N, C-alpha and C positions, 0 to 999 in steps of 0.2 A: 504493500499499500503505500502511495507518494506521501509526502510530508504536506502538512498545512504551511508550514513555515517558507517553504520554499514552493508555493502554489502563487500564481499571480493574484493580484488586487487591482481590479478594475475601479477606478473613481472618475466618474464622467468620461472624458475622451481620454484620459490617461489611464496606463496601465501599468503598475508597481511589478517589476518583474518577482519580486518575492514580498513577503511580510515583514522585512527587517528594516526599522529605519533608525538613521542617525538622530537622536534627541538635540535638539538645539543647546549648545554648551558654550557659555560666555567664554572668550579667550583673552581679554584685556589686552588686546595686543594691536589695536588701530591707531591712527593718527587722524585727527578729524574726520573721524568715521569713516577713513578709507580701506579697504581690505588691502592686504601686500601678501608677501609669498607665505607668511606663516599662514594664512588662511587658504590658500591655495593647496599646499601639502597636507595642512590637517584634513581639509575636508576632501581633498582628492584621495586622499590615500585611505579613506574609509569608503570612498566609490570603488576603487581598485579593490578593495577587502571585500566587495561584493554586497554592501547594503543597497537594498530596492530604492529607497528613498534617504537623501541627504539634505536634512534640514539645516540651514544655516541659522547661527545663534541669533538671540534676540538682537534686530537691528531696529534702531531708534527712527521714528518717523519724524521727529524735530529734535534739534541739538540739545535741547533741554531735558529731553526724554532718556538720554543714556542713563545708565547706571554709574558708568565711571566715564571719565574724559577718554579712556582708551576704548571705548565701545564702538562697534559699527554702527553706521548710520546711512540712513537712505533719504535723506531731505534735501538733496539738490542733485540737479542733472548730472553733475561731475562725477557722482557716485557711480554712474550705469556702468561705463566702461570697463572700469577695474572688475567689477562684479561678473561683467560678461565673460571674461576670461576663465573663471571659476565655473559657470554653468556649463560653459561649452566643454569644459575637461569632465565634469561629472557626467555630462551626456555620454561621452566619449566613451566611460567605462561602462554604460548600458544602466547607469542609473538615473533615476529622477532627480534634479535640483529643486528643492523647497526653500522658502525664507520665512522667517517666523518675524512679523512686524510687532514693534513693542513701544510701550513708553511705561518708564519706570515709575512715575509720580512720585510719592513721598521718599521713595527708597533709592533716589538718584544723586548724582553729585557726590560719591563717596570714593574712595581710595581702591585702587586695585588689591585684591586678598593679600598679595604678596608684599604689598609696600607700608603696611600699617594695621592697627587695629581698625573694627568695623566703626563705622560712624561717618558724618557728613563732612565735604571738604567745602568750607564756606568761601563765599565769594572773594574774600580778601587773600584767599591762598589758591585762587584759580578754579573755584566750583561756582556753584550757581544757586539760587534760591529755588528749590523743588516747589511743584505743584502737585496738588492732590485734592480730591474730594471736599476733604475739610482739614481745618489747620489742627491735626494730630500727628505729632511726631511717631516715626516707626517705634523708636526704642531710645534708651538713653545713649547720648552721642550722635543724635540725629538731629537734624534740623528741623525746627517747625515748619511745616510748608505753607506756601500760599493756598487758600482755599479758592478754587478756580470759578470764576464767574461763568456764567452762562453763555456770552460770548466768547471765552475763552475754550469752552467744551466745544461749541459750534465749529470754531477754527480749528482743533484737533481732530476732531472726527473728518474735516475735509483733508487735513495732513495725512490721514490714514489711507484715504483715497487716492490721493496723490502719491503716495509711497507704493501703493498697489500698481498704480501705472508704471512707475519707474520700475519696479520688480518685473514687471512684463516685458518692458525693454531690455532688461537685463537679461532675459531668458530663463526665468524662474517658471517653472510649470505647477508649482503649488504654493499656495500662500496659508501660513499659520497665523492667527491672530492670539496674541498672549493674553489670555486673561486667568492668568494664574500666578501663583507664587509670590502674592503680596505687590505685585507691580501694578499699575493704574487700573486695569480693568477688574482685577479682582478688588482693588480697593472701594471702588464704587459697587460691587456687588456685596461686601461684608459689612454688616452693621457695626462691625468692630473700627473700620475706619471709615466709614462714610455716616455722617450725623447731619446731613443738608435737611433742610425743611422745605425744600422748593421741588420741582418735578424730578430731581435727580437722586431724591434721598427719602428714606422713611419707608415705605412699603415696598414690598418686592418687585412689584411692577415699576415703581420709580428706581430702585437700585439697578435693575437689569437694563435701564433705558440705555444707557451711554453703551454698553457693550452692543445691544441690539443696533443701535446708530452706526457704530463703526464696522458692524457686521454689514448692514444694509448698505451702506457707502460702498464699501471693498467689494461687494458683491455685484453691485452696478458698473463697476469698472473693470472687474475682471471678467476675463472672456466665458461666456456660458459652458464651453467645451473643458475648461481649467478646473481642479478641486480647490476648495475653501475648507479650510482645517480652524478649529478653535481650540486652545488648551485651556482648560479648567481646573482649578484645584477645588477637588469634590466636597472638602470640608475644611475647615481653619482649625480642627481638632481643639477647640475650645467652646465652652457652653454660651450660648448666645452670638455665636459666630455664623458664618455660612455653613449649610448643612448640606448631605446628599440629596436630601428630597427636593431642595430647591436647585441643584445641579442637574437633577432628571428634568424637572419643569422647564429650567432654562433650555437644557439642550434639545428639549421638544421644540420650543421656540426658535432656535436656533436652526433645525431641519427646516422649518416653514421658511426661514429665510434664505436657504439655499445653501446650508454650510452641509458638508458631507461626511465627515468624521469628526468626532470630538476626542481629542488626547486628553485622557483623565490622570491627572495628578493630583496633589493635595497640599494643604499648610503653606506657609511661607507668608503670611499675614499676622501673625501673633507670635512675638519673638520668645515667648517662654511656653510654649505649647509643647505637652509630651505627647509625642509621636511614637506609635509603636512600630518603629524601623525592622524591617526584617524582609526576607525574598518573599515577593510577590505582596508585599504589604497592601499595594493600592490596586491590586487586580479585582477585588471585589467590586470597586467603585466603577471600573470599568464594565463590568459584568453587567451592574445595575443600569448603567446609562443604555447599554446596547439593547437589553431587554425591555425596558421601561419607557425608553424614550424613542424608541425605534429607528435609533441612528446608528451606523458603523462607529466603533468606538477603538481606541488605541491605548494600550497597557503599558505602563511605565514604571521604575521603581524598583531595583536591585532584582532585576532579570539578567542573570549570568550564564544560565546553562541552557543547550539547546534543548535537552527533553523537557526543561521547566516551559521555555518559550513555545515548544511544540503543544504541552498539554494546555497551556492558556489559548491556544487558538483552537486545537481539536474539540475541546470542551464548549466551545463558544462564548467565552468570556469576552474575548476582544477579536478584532479583524486584523489588527496590526499589535507588534511590540517595537517599542521605542527603547533603545539601549543609549546610556551616556558612559559612566564610568567604565563599565567593561569595555566597550570599544576604544576608550582611551587607553586601556591596557592592552588591548588586542585589537588593531584596526583590520586583522584578517578574520574575525570572529565569526562572521557568516560564511567564510570559506572552509574553516574548521567545523563549523556547525553542520554543513552539508557533508563533510565525512563521517560527523558522529551519527547522523541520521542516515547515512548510506544513500545520499542523493547525489546524482550525476550533475554536479554543476562546473561550468567551465571557469577553470582558472586563468588570468591574464596570460597571453601566450608567453610574455618574456619570464613567468614563473611558473611554466607546466613542468619543468625538471622537478622542482620542489615538490610538485603535487603529485606526480606519479612516482617518485622514489620513495620506495619501501625501506630502504637502508641507507646510511650515510653515505655518501661518495667518498671515495677513497682520497688520501689528501693530495696526491700527485695529481688526480683527475679535478677534484675540486679548485686546485690552484691554476688549472689550465697547463699542466706540465705534459698530459699526454691525454688520449681519449679513453673513456670508459669501455 
């Protein structure tokens, strides 16, 4: 019996060659939002390694929406050409290039993780004043953000649509909107971070309004034949926060707006939340979205083994698995997973000798001194 993991996944007019996706992972390696050789090698190696969908990291739709000053951006046309180099290479490897459009909200203007402790970089040190639904800092050491006006919200909705058009020009075939991990979309959803009293706060309908608006605006400019994904945190893991039940209802609404798959994660909006991290700890949320919202779902979080991934798909808990840290440890995880599942998957021709070798080459052959 063939595996589910290596079966194709059709999404509108795009077919992923398998059910393995590279989860968006911030690299904190850009300057003025521009990609560089690091991003080409980072993403390109995962495409060479056999992933079906390669999602670029959270890419800011406006400059002040970056998590750090070293984040990627797509807020100006000059960003397009360098991105096109990466999408072209990904497609040459048989993978589908995707991009996550994002705004960090109150979690913006921070240092890169390896540059110092968590917390905001003030304008006096080269940062900026974050914007958010409400003037509530994320945690100790973070700046109090400016509460966004309705006019600023409207301008940002347009910025997402403009970014989607640039993504199309750059050659991306999939867009994922970031509504998770305590960033701006999630901040509007959760009562923990949204204490507005206007049409964007209070009731469930008001709190989901911003995410629905950017979804609607993105879908309006994104070609009908190309898929649109949304990443959600299914729960804040805190009483009084965003809930799995709300995630299901929101997912139904997103489906009605033309979203094709919900990438289901959790957490990120409450710094002191106690999260039961472990293998597959978020998979049940993806299963619930798929079953109750009637939309394809993606599972993410501590998925490290081919048998584990195959089980998630074979039992109908999700339609796609997204790997992050495991693909940092092993860019060729999909190729190794295929061997574990006894699937016939073509390795890049440059690497075929390694794929077909059952025993190590003798040193004189390995170093080109004589033929095997």
